[in-house]
TIVO-2410 file (N, C-alpha, C; in nm, 3 decimals):
# residues 73
REC num residu      c1      c2      c3 atome chaine
REC   1      M   0.083  -0.118   0.000     N      A
REC   1      M   0.000   0.000   0.000    CA      A
REC   1      M   0.089   0.125   0.000     C      A
REC   2      F   0.054   0.221  -0.084     N      A
REC   2      F   0.127   0.346  -0.096    CA      A
REC   2      F   0.046   0.460  -0.037     C      A
REC   3      T   0.114   0.552   0.029     N      A
REC   3      T   0.053   0.680   0.063    CA      A
REC   3      T   0.081   0.774  -0.054     C      A
REC   4      L   0.015   0.889  -0.056     N      A
REC   4      L   0.045   0.987  -0.161    CA      A
REC   4      L   0.189   1.034  -0.153     C      A
REC   5      A   0.242   1.048  -0.031     N      A
REC   5      A   0.381   1.091  -0.014    CA      A
REC   5      A   0.478   0.986  -0.068     C      A
REC   6      E   0.448   0.859  -0.044     N      A
REC   6      E   0.534   0.752  -0.097    CA      A
REC   6      E   0.525   0.746  -0.249     C      A
REC   7      L   0.405   0.757  -0.301     N      A
REC   7      L   0.385   0.753  -0.446    CA      A
REC   7      L   0.464   0.864  -0.515     C      A
REC   8      A   0.470   0.980  -0.453     N      A
REC   8      A   0.540   1.096  -0.511    CA      A
REC   8      A   0.688   1.068  -0.534     C      A
REC   9      Q   0.744   0.972  -0.463     N      A
REC   9      Q   0.886   0.937  -0.480    CA      A
REC   9      Q   0.910   0.863  -0.611     C      A
REC  10      Y   0.806   0.807  -0.670     N      A
REC  10      Y   0.817   0.729  -0.793    CA      A
REC  10      Y   0.777   0.817  -0.912     C      A
REC  11      D   0.858   0.921  -0.933     N      A
REC  11      D   0.825   1.023  -1.033    CA      A
REC  11      D   0.895   1.003  -1.166     C      A
REC  12      G   0.967   0.895  -1.183     N      A
REC  12      G   1.033   0.865  -1.310    CA      A
REC  12      G   1.161   0.943  -1.334     C      A
REC  13      Q   1.202   1.025  -1.242     N      A
REC  13      Q   1.322   1.107  -1.260    CA      A
REC  13      Q   1.444   1.040  -1.198     C      A
REC  14      D   1.561   1.073  -1.250     N      A
REC  14      D   1.688   1.023  -1.197    CA      A
REC  14      D   1.691   0.871  -1.184     C      A
REC  15      G   1.630   0.802  -1.279     N      A
REC  15      G   1.631   0.656  -1.281    CA      A
REC  15      G   1.527   0.590  -1.193     C      A
REC  16      R   1.446   0.668  -1.123     N      A
REC  16      R   1.341   0.610  -1.039    CA      A
REC  16      R   1.226   0.559  -1.127     C      A
REC  17      P   1.156   0.456  -1.081     N      A
REC  17      P   1.039   0.409  -1.155    CA      A
REC  17      P   0.933   0.519  -1.166     C      A
REC  18      A   0.848   0.507  -1.267     N      A
REC  18      A   0.738   0.601  -1.288    CA      A
REC  18      A   0.607   0.531  -1.253     C      A
REC  19      Y   0.555   0.559  -1.135     N      A
REC  19      Y   0.429   0.502  -1.090    CA      A
REC  19      Y   0.322   0.611  -1.089     C      A
REC  20      F   0.198   0.569  -1.102     N      A
REC  20      F   0.085   0.660  -1.082    CA      A
REC  20      F  -0.030   0.578  -1.025     C      A
REC  21      A  -0.124   0.647  -0.963     N      A
REC  21      A  -0.242   0.580  -0.909    CA      A
REC  21      A  -0.363   0.616  -0.994     C      A
REC  22      Y  -0.451   0.518  -1.010     N      A
REC  22      Y  -0.579   0.539  -1.078    CA      A
REC  22      Y  -0.683   0.454  -1.008     C      A
REC  23      E  -0.787   0.517  -0.958     N      A
REC  23      E  -0.896   0.450  -0.888    CA      A
REC  23      E  -0.846   0.352  -0.781     C      A
REC  24      G  -0.747   0.397  -0.705     N      A
REC  24      G  -0.698   0.319  -0.591    CA      A
REC  24      G  -0.590   0.218  -0.622     C      A
REC  25      Q  -0.562   0.194  -0.748     N      A
REC  25      Q  -0.457   0.101  -0.788    CA      A
REC  25      Q  -0.333   0.181  -0.828     C      A
REC  26      V  -0.215   0.128  -0.796     N      A
REC  26      V  -0.091   0.194  -0.836    CA      A
REC  26      V  -0.030   0.114  -0.951     C      A
REC  27      Y  -0.001   0.185  -1.060     N      A
REC  27      Y   0.051   0.125  -1.182    CA      A
REC  27      Y   0.195   0.167  -1.206     C      A
REC  28      D   0.270   0.079  -1.272     N      A
REC  28      D   0.408   0.107  -1.311    CA      A
REC  28      D   0.410   0.142  -1.460     C      A
REC  29      A   0.438   0.268  -1.490     N      A
REC  29      A   0.444   0.316  -1.629    CA      A
REC  29      A   0.588   0.332  -1.676     C      A
REC  30      S   0.682   0.273  -1.606     N      A
REC  30      S   0.824   0.290  -1.638    CA      A
REC  30      S   0.861   0.240  -1.776     C      A
REC  31      S   0.784   0.146  -1.830     N      A
REC  31      S   0.815   0.090  -1.962    CA      A
REC  31      S   0.772   0.182  -2.076     C      A
REC  32      I   0.698   0.287  -2.046     N      A
REC  32      I   0.651   0.381  -2.148    CA      A
REC  32      I   0.751   0.496  -2.159     C      A
REC  33      P   0.815   0.511  -2.275     N      A
REC  33      P   0.921   0.611  -2.287    CA      A
REC  33      P   0.882   0.752  -2.242     C      A
REC  34      N   0.762   0.797  -2.271     N      A
REC  34      N   0.722   0.932  -2.233    CA      A
REC  34      N   0.710   0.952  -2.083     C      A
REC  35      W   0.700   0.844  -2.008     N      A
REC  35      W   0.691   0.856  -1.863    CA      A
REC  35      W   0.830   0.860  -1.800     C      A
REC  36      K   0.931   0.813  -1.871     N      A
REC  36      K   1.068   0.819  -1.818    CA      A
REC  36      K   1.109   0.964  -1.805     C      A
REC  37      E   1.173   0.995  -1.699     N      A
REC  37      E   1.215   1.131  -1.668    CA      A
REC  37      E   1.096   1.226  -1.658     C      A
REC  38      N   0.976   1.168  -1.638     N      A
REC  38      N   0.854   1.246  -1.614    CA      A
REC  38      N   0.828   1.346  -1.726     C      A
REC  39      K   0.845   1.299  -1.851     N      A
REC  39      K   0.826   1.388  -1.966    CA      A
REC  39      K   0.691   1.367  -2.034     C      A
REC  40      N   0.603   1.290  -1.970     N      A
REC  40      N   0.471   1.271  -2.028    CA      A
REC  40      N   0.392   1.401  -2.020     C      A
REC  41      H   0.289   1.411  -2.102     N      A
REC  41      H   0.206   1.532  -2.102    CA      A
REC  41      H   0.140   1.547  -1.965     C      A
REC  42      G   0.165   1.656  -1.900     N      A
REC  42      G   0.105   1.683  -1.770    CA      A
REC  42      G   0.192   1.644  -1.652     C      A
REC  43      N   0.305   1.576  -1.677     N      A
REC  43      N   0.396   1.537  -1.569    CA      A
REC  43      N   0.321   1.470  -1.453     C      A
REC  44      L   0.261   1.356  -1.480     N      A
REC  44      L   0.173   1.292  -1.383    CA      A
REC  44      L   0.235   1.176  -1.307     C      A
REC  45      A   0.359   1.140  -1.336     N      A
REC  45      A   0.423   1.032  -1.261    CA      A
REC  45      A   0.435   1.072  -1.116     C      A
REC  46      G   0.408   0.976  -1.028     N      A
REC  46      G   0.417   1.002  -0.885    CA      A
REC  46      G   0.291   1.062  -0.826     C      A
REC  47      K   0.181   1.061  -0.904     N      A
REC  47      K   0.057   1.125  -0.859    CA      A
REC  47      K  -0.063   1.034  -0.878     C      A
REC  48      D  -0.173   1.071  -0.814     N      A
REC  48      D  -0.301   1.007  -0.837    CA      A
REC  48      D  -0.363   1.077  -0.958     C      A
REC  49      I  -0.380   1.005  -1.067     N      A
REC  49      I  -0.429   1.067  -1.190    CA      A
REC  49      I  -0.576   1.034  -1.218     C      A
REC  50      T  -0.648   0.988  -1.119     N      A
REC  50      T  -0.787   0.948  -1.139    CA      A
REC  50      T  -0.869   1.057  -1.206     C      A
REC  51      D  -0.870   1.176  -1.150     N      A
REC  51      D  -0.950   1.284  -1.208    CA      A
REC  51      D  -0.900   1.324  -1.345     C      A
REC  52      A  -0.769   1.334  -1.360     N      A
REC  52      A  -0.711   1.376  -1.489    CA      A
REC  52      A  -0.746   1.276  -1.599     C      A
REC  53      L  -0.739   1.147  -1.568     N      A
REC  53      L  -0.765   1.046  -1.671    CA      A
REC  53      L  -0.913   1.040  -1.705     C      A
REC  54      K  -0.998   1.061  -1.607     N      A
REC  54      K  -1.142   1.060  -1.635    CA      A
REC  54      K  -1.182   1.173  -1.729     C      A
REC  55      H  -1.107   1.281  -1.728     N      A
REC  55      H  -1.140   1.397  -1.811    CA      A
REC  55      H  -1.052   1.407  -1.936     C      A
REC  56      S  -0.968   1.308  -1.958     N      A
REC  56      S  -0.879   1.313  -2.075    CA      A
REC  56      S  -0.949   1.251  -2.196     C      A
REC  57      P  -0.908   1.288  -2.315     N      A
REC  57      P  -0.968   1.227  -2.434    CA      A
REC  57      P  -0.929   1.081  -2.451     C      A
REC  58      H  -0.821   1.037  -2.384     N      A
REC  58      H  -0.772   0.900  -2.397    CA      A
REC  58      H  -0.855   0.801  -2.318     C      A
REC  59      G  -0.901   0.841  -2.200     N      A
REC  59      G  -0.974   0.752  -2.113    CA      A
REC  59      G  -0.883   0.650  -2.048     C      A
REC  60      A  -0.942   0.563  -1.969     N      A
REC  60      A  -0.865   0.465  -1.892    CA      A
REC  60      A  -0.804   0.356  -1.978     C      A
REC  61      G  -0.843   0.346  -2.102     N      A
REC  61      G  -0.788   0.243  -2.189    CA      A
REC  61      G  -0.638   0.251  -2.207     C      A
REC  62      V  -0.582   0.369  -2.186     N      A
REC  62      V  -0.438   0.386  -2.205    CA      A
REC  62      V  -0.356   0.314  -2.099     C      A
REC  63      I  -0.418   0.272  -1.989     N      A
REC  63      I  -0.341   0.204  -1.885    CA      A
REC  63      I  -0.355   0.052  -1.893     C      A
REC  64      E  -0.434   0.003  -1.987     N      A
REC  64      E  -0.450  -0.141  -2.001    CA      A
REC  64      E  -0.315  -0.207  -2.025     C      A
REC  65      G  -0.290  -0.313  -1.953     N      A
REC  65      G  -0.167  -0.389  -1.969    CA      A
REC  65      G  -0.052  -0.344  -1.881     C      A
REC  66      L  -0.066  -0.228  -1.816     N      A
REC  66      L   0.040  -0.184  -1.726    CA      A
REC  66      L   0.035  -0.265  -1.597     C      A
REC  67      P   0.150  -0.299  -1.541     N      A
REC  67      P   0.150  -0.378  -1.418    CA      A
REC  67      P   0.100  -0.297  -1.299     C      A
REC  68      V   0.017  -0.362  -1.218     N      A
REC  68      V  -0.028  -0.305  -1.091    CA      A
REC  68      V   0.076  -0.342  -0.987     C      A
REC  69      V   0.127  -0.242  -0.915     N      A
REC  69      V   0.232  -0.267  -0.817    CA      A
REC  69      V   0.186  -0.243  -0.674     C      A
REC  70      G   0.061  -0.207  -0.656     N      A
REC  70      G   0.010  -0.185  -0.521    CA      A
REC  70      G  -0.120  -0.109  -0.523     C      A
REC  71      T  -0.158  -0.064  -0.405     N      A
REC  71      T  -0.280   0.014  -0.390    CA      A
REC  71      T  -0.248   0.146  -0.322     C      A
REC  72      L  -0.338   0.241  -0.339     N      A
REC  72      L  -0.324   0.372  -0.276    CA      A
REC  72      L  -0.416   0.375  -0.156     C      A
REC  73      G  -0.361   0.413  -0.043     N      A
REC  73      G  -0.448   0.416   0.074    CA      A
REC  73      G  -0.394   0.499   0.186     C      A
***
């Protein structure tokens, strides 16, 4: 289980993994090049992106297949 403070440490910078939370699940986006070094649109690594993803044109389908590494709580 991750707290928001712990999740923030996984921001994809300086070789750290790029994790984000969505609807209580924590995902590892490190395999996606745009998430490395937190260069994705919106710089969302290390954050809960539930609201952002619900309002994005991409929808939750973009996270399909990413490994779940924990829960947010």
